[in-house]
C-alpha positions in Angstrom: 133.5 51.1 179.3 134.9 49.1 181.8 137.2 50.9 185.4 140.4 52.8 183.5 138.5 53.7 180.7 138.5 50.6 178.9 136.3 49.6 176.6 134.0 46.9 177.7 132.6 44.1 175.2 128.8 42.4 175.4 127.9 39.1 177.0 129.5 35.6 174.7 126.0 33.8 173.5 125.9 30.7 175.9 127.5 28.4 173.2 130.1 29.3 170.7 132.8 27.2 168.5 135.2 28.8 168.2 139.3 28.3 166.6 140.7 29.2 169.7 139.6 30.3 173.4 141.9 31.8 175.2 140.8 32.2 179.2 142.9 35.8 180.7 143.0 39.1 179.4 146.6 40.2 180.4 148.5 41.6 177.6 149.0 37.7 177.3 146.5 36.7 176.4 145.6 39.8 174.8 148.5 39.8 172.4 147.4 36.0 171.3 144.5 36.6 171.1 145.2 39.1 168.6 147.9 37.2 166.8 145.0 34.6 166.1 142.8 37.1 164.5 145.3 38.6 162.2 146.1 35.0 160.6 142.8 34.4 160.2 141.8 32.6 163.2 138.4 32.9 165.1 139.1 34.2 169.0 137.3 34.3 172.1 138.6 35.4 175.4 136.5 35.1 178.9 138.6 37.4 181.9 137.1 36.9 184.9 137.6 39.8 186.3 135.0 43.2 185.3 138.4 45.0 183.7 141.2 44.2 181.1 145.0 44.1 181.7 145.6 41.0 184.7 148.2 42.5 186.5 148.4 45.3 184.9 146.4 48.3 186.7 147.4 52.1 185.6 145.1 54.5 188.2 144.7 58.0 187.0 145.9 60.4 189.6 146.5 64.2 189.6 148.8 64.9 186.9 148.8 61.8 185.7 149.4 57.8 186.3 150.9 55.9 189.1 151.1 51.8 187.4 149.9 49.1 190.5 151.6 46.1 188.4 154.3 46.6 186.0 156.3 49.9 186.2 159.4 49.6 184.1 160.4 47.9 180.9 164.3 47.0 180.5 166.2 48.3 177.1 166.5 45.1 175.0 162.8 44.7 175.5 162.2 45.0 172.1 158.6 42.8 172.2 157.2 45.7 174.5 159.5 48.2 172.3 157.7 46.8 169.3 154.3 47.8 171.2 155.8 50.8 172.8 155.8 52.7 169.0 152.6 50.7 167.6 150.7 52.6 169.9 152.6 55.3 169.6 153.4 55.6 173.7 155.3 58.3 175.6 157.8 56.7 177.7 160.8 58.5 179.6 163.9 57.2 181.4 163.8 56.5 184.9 164.6 58.6 187.4 168.0 57.7 188.6 170.7 61.2 189.3 171.3 60.7 192.9 172.4 58.0 195.6 170.4 55.5 197.1 169.5 54.9 201.0 169.9 51.5 202.6 168.5 51.6 206.0 169.6 48.0 208.1 170.3 47.6 211.7 168.2 51.3 212.8 170.9 53.2 210.3 169.5 55.0 207.0 173.1 55.1 205.2 173.9 57.1 201.8 175.1 55.1 198.7 176.4 57.7 196.4 177.3 55.4 193.4 174.5 54.2 190.2 171.8 50.9 192.4 169.7 50.8 189.7 170.5 49.4 185.3 168.5 51.8 183.7 165.4 51.4 182.5 162.0 52.3 181.1 158.9 54.2 182.5 155.5 54.2 180.5 153.9 57.9 180.7 150.9 57.5 181.6 150.4 54.2 182.0 151.0 50.6 180.9 147.5 50.3 181.2 148.4 52.0 177.4 150.2 48.4 175.7 146.6 47.3 176.5 144.5 49.7 175.5 146.8 49.1 172.2 146.1 45.7 171.6 142.5 45.8 172.8 141.2 48.5 170.6 142.4 45.9 167.6 140.4 42.8 168.7 136.8 43.1 166.4 133.8 44.0 169.2 132.7 40.3 170.9 136.2 39.3 171.2 136.2 39.3 175.0 134.2 39.0 177.6 134.6 40.2 180.9 133.3 38.5 184.8 132.8 35.2 182.9 135.3 33.1 185.0 135.9 29.8 183.3 135.1 27.1 185.8 136.7 23.6 183.6 138.2 22.3 180.7 137.3 19.4 179.7 138.9 17.7 176.5 137.8 15.5 174.2 139.6 13.8 171.1 139.2 16.1 168.3 138.5 19.6 170.0 138.3 21.2 174.1 135.0 22.3 176.2 135.1 25.4 178.1 133.1 26.1 180.4 131.9 29.4 182.3 129.5 31.0 184.0 127.9 32.1 181.1 127.8 28.4 179.9 129.9 26.5 177.5 132.3 27.3 174.3 134.1 24.7 172.4 136.5 25.0 170.7 140.1 22.9 168.7 142.2 24.8 171.3 142.6 26.3 174.3 145.5 28.9 175.8 146.0 29.3 179.5 147.1 32.9 179.5 146.4 32.8 183.3 149.0 31.6 186.0 149.7 28.0 185.6 149.1 27.8 189.5 146.2 30.1 189.5 144.4 27.7 187.0 145.4 24.8 189.1 143.7 26.0 192.2 140.7 27.3 190.5 140.0 23.7 189.7 139.7 25.4 186.5 142.3 21.7 184.8 142.1 18.6 186.9 145.2 17.6 187.5 144.9 13.6 187.1 144.1 14.7 183.3 147.4 15.9 183.1 151.1 14.3 182.6 152.2 14.2 186.5 154.9 15.7 185.9 152.9 18.8 183.7 150.5 18.8 186.8 153.4 18.8 189.0 155.0 22.0 187.5 152.1 24.0 187.3 151.0 23.2 189.9 154.0 24.7 192.4 155.4 26.7 189.9 154.7 30.6 192.2 153.0 33.7 190.8 155.1 37.3 189.8 153.5 39.1 193.0 151.5 36.8 193.7 153.3 37.2 197.6 153.8 41.2 196.9 152.1 44.2 198.6 152.6 47.5 196.2 151.8 50.6 197.5 152.4 54.3 195.9 152.7 57.0 197.7 152.1 60.6 196.3 153.6 64.0 197.2 153.3 67.5 195.9 156.9 67.5 194.6 159.4 64.9 194.6 161.0 67.1 197.8 164.1 63.9 198.1 165.5 65.3 195.0 166.2 68.2 197.0 168.2 66.1 199.1 170.2 64.9 196.3 168.3 61.7 196.1 167.2 59.2 193.9 163.7 58.1 195.6 165.6 54.6 195.6 166.2 52.7 199.3 166.4 49.8 200.3 165.8 47.6 203.8 166.7 44.9 204.5 163.9 43.2 207.3 161.3 46.2 206.3 158.1 45.9 205.6 158.8 47.4 202.2 162.2 46.0 201.0 162.6 48.3 198.1 161.6 52.1 197.7 161.9 53.8 193.8 161.0 56.9 192.3 157.9 56.6 190.4 157.0 60.1 189.3 156.2 61.8 186.3 159.5 62.4 183.6 159.1 66.2 185.2 158.9 65.4 188.9 154.5 65.3 188.5 153.4 63.1 189.8 156.0 63.3 192.4 155.8 59.7 194.2 157.1 57.3 195.7 156.1 53.2 195.1 157.5 49.9 197.1 157.1 46.6 197.0 156.1 44.7 200.7 156.3 41.2 201.0 152.3 40.1 202.0 150.4 40.4 204.5 150.8 43.4 206.1 148.1 44.3 208.9 147.9 48.0 207.2 150.1 48.0 203.9 149.6 52.3 203.6 150.6 53.1 207.5 153.5 51.0 207.8 155.0 52.7 203.6 154.3 55.5 205.0 155.6 55.3 208.5 159.0 53.7 206.8 159.2 56.2 203.8 159.1 59.1 207.1 162.3 57.6 208.9 164.0 57.0 205.0 163.0 60.9 203.5 162.3 62.6 206.6 159.8 65.2 208.4 157.8 65.7 204.4 157.4 62.0 203.8 154.8 61.4 206.4 152.3 64.1 204.9 151.8 62.0 201.4 148.7 63.7 199.5 146.9 60.4 198.8 148.3 56.3 199.3 147.5 53.9 197.1 148.0 50.3 198.0 147.6 46.6 196.2 148.2 43.2 198.2 148.9 41.8 194.7 148.3 38.2 197.0 144.6 39.1 198.0 143.7 40.3 194.7 140.8 37.7 192.9 141.6 35.7 190.1 145.6 36.2 190.2 146.8 34.1 192.7 146.3 31.0 194.1 144.2 30.3 197.7 144.8 26.6 198.3 147.7 26.1 197.2 149.6 29.7 198.5 152.7 30.4 198.0 155.9 28.2 196.6 159.6 29.4 196.3 159.9 28.0 193.4 161.2 30.2 190.9 163.2 27.4 189.2 160.1 26.4 187.9 160.2 29.7 185.6 160.6 28.6 181.8 160.1 25.2 183.1 159.6 22.9 179.4 157.3 21.0 181.0 154.9 24.2 180.2 157.1 26.0 177.6 155.4 22.6 175.4 151.6 22.8 174.6 149.8 19.4 177.2 146.4 17.5 175.5 148.6 16.4 171.9 148.8 20.8 171.2 144.8 21.2 172.6 146.3 22.9 175.5 149.0 25.3 175.7 150.4 27.8 179.1 150.9 31.5 178.3 151.7 33.2 181.4 154.9 35.7 182.0 155.6 32.5 184.4 156.2 30.3 181.8 158.9 32.8 179.5 162.8 31.1 179.2 162.8 35.4 178.6 162.3 37.8 180.4 159.8 36.1 182.7 158.2 38.0 185.5 158.0 40.8 183.1 155.9 42.1 180.7 158.2 41.0 177.7 158.4 37.8 179.1 154.1 38.0 178.6 155.2 38.9 175.4 157.4 36.0 175.0 155.3 33.5 176.3 152.2 34.7 173.5 155.1 34.6 170.9 156.4 31.2 171.5 152.4 30.0 171.6 150.6 31.8 167.8 154.2 30.2 166.9 152.8 26.5 168.1 149.4 26.9 167.4 150.3 29.2 163.8 152.6 26.3 162.4 152.3 24.9 158.7 
């Protein structure tokens, strides 16, 4: 078994000829693999890390789950809603009752009006989506702990080199952030059209510069104070804070988005929560932290961070490269809800349409 209870798969054979190789076992990679296999295509998925899910990461905590990656999905995001129905996942409304807080210039003010649009939470963690998709794949489809080191193009196939050996296929899907694929040396920019190489190298990784912290408490005491748990702090270590509690307030949690890097993000988060919500916030039972910019196989290192969010959904990345043999399928390439889980599923849907077109 993998961490978080997800099933592992046996290592791949050193060479495996398949129709399509998928790089990355996040939700976009798993969704496109699922669709291809159901259409009768042979697929191999290579995942660099030890677990499935990519930036979807759910952690079991007493009484429930904490999401250290994506937290919400939104009304109208029908691709996510469809999977929720297919897998029988339990969801609940994001808690939004009560006043929000704004901290600026050393003063904390209450806002007695809604500041968050309606959204939904995964009661047992967003990882339920990953478990559902992975559970439909044939045994041996996904190989974990297997980074892709290089992808080479030939006239009639591609060769995907991994730490466990090469694999040939008719096409390859980069279901990882394009800038990560470029930064890792997986794809040689000289083998792409200059406009494609520039877009792929410059597009930011969603959450790539974010630290996410979750503080767990014995009870949602802020609700007793008439607060929603939402707070904004321009110039603060964590610019946004929200309630992440379960549907009945258990487990009681607050989470925040911080701009990485922070010297001691857990301490900074608790100090900020205490200034916002009072002394009870100073004594969490547990604090969970993920600096996504320092996660292996998530954010680029050599290229650094960019702010070219205008490249999300760029036509250079929504169109296949290498005469249809290289497809880009991460959430950053979506024209619908880029950065969201919905965007990852939309990118997978677009890629399936291109590969399965008559």
